C-alpha positions as CSV (number, residue, x, y, z in Angstrom):
1,M,-3.3,-17.0,-0.3
2,A,-2.8,-13.9,1.8
3,V,-1.9,-10.3,0.7
4,S,1.4,-8.8,1.8
5,Y,2.1,-5.1,1.5
6,K,5.8,-5.4,2.6
7,K,6.8,-4.1,-0.8
8,L,4.8,-0.9,-0.2
9,W,6.4,-0.2,3.1
10,K,9.8,-0.7,1.6
11,L,9.0,1.6,-1.3
12,L,7.9,4.3,1.1
13,I,11.2,4.0,3.0
14,D,13.1,4.1,-0.3
15,K,11.2,7.2,-1.4
16,D,11.4,8.7,2.1
17,I,7.6,9.1,2.3
18,K,5.7,8.8,5.5
19,K,2.4,6.8,5.7
20,K,0.6,10.0,6.6
21,D,2.0,11.7,3.5
22,L,0.9,8.7,1.4
23,S,-2.6,9.0,2.8
24,T,-2.7,12.7,1.7
25,Q,-1.1,12.2,-1.7
26,A,-3.2,9.2,-2.6
27,G,-6.4,10.6,-1.2
28,I,-7.1,7.7,1.1
29,S,-7.9,7.6,4.8
30,P,-5.3,6.9,7.5
31,A,-7.6,4.0,8.6
32,T,-7.0,2.4,5.2
33,I,-3.3,2.6,5.7
34,T,-3.7,1.1,9.1
35,K,-5.8,-1.7,7.7
36,M,-3.1,-2.4,5.1
37,G,-0.5,-2.5,7.8
38,K,-2.4,-5.4,9.4
39,G,-2.6,-7.2,6.1
40,G,-6.3,-6.4,5.6
41,H,-8.0,-6.3,2.2
42,V,-8.6,-3.1,0.4
43,T,-10.4,-2.3,-2.9
44,T,-8.6,-2.1,-6.2
45,E,-9.6,1.6,-6.3
46,V,-7.4,2.2,-3.2
47,L,-4.5,0.3,-4.8
48,L,-4.9,2.3,-8.0
49,K,-4.8,5.6,-6.0
50,I,-1.6,4.4,-4.3
51,C,0.1,3.4,-7.5
52,T,-0.9,6.7,-9.1
53,A,0.5,8.7,-6.2
54,L,3.8,6.7,-6.2
55,D,4.0,6.3,-10.0
56,C,4.4,2.6,-9.7
57,Q,2.8,-0.7,-10.7
58,I,0.6,-2.9,-8.5
59,D,3.3,-5.6,-8.1
60,D,5.6,-2.9,-6.7
61,I,3.4,-2.5,-3.7
62,M,1.9,-5.9,-3.0
63,E,2.3,-9.6,-3.4
64,L,0.4,-12.8,-2.7
65,V,2.0,-15.1,-0.2
66,P,0.9,-18.6,0.9
67,E,-1.0,-18.7,4.2
68,R,0.7,-20.5,7.0
């Protein structure tokens, strides 16, 4: 299984939040946002910070998808 953050990117668009702003609000580095954009793995601490900043649940920002 692979991790997809498509839900996060859609949520940012819906809330009119830029990735740079998310980085600041959540207290995470821009490099972490870039890593997520490439489908990389991040810690649960990072996911918790994002969910707290966006006031959402973890399944609102990510999902597991079968690998091709």
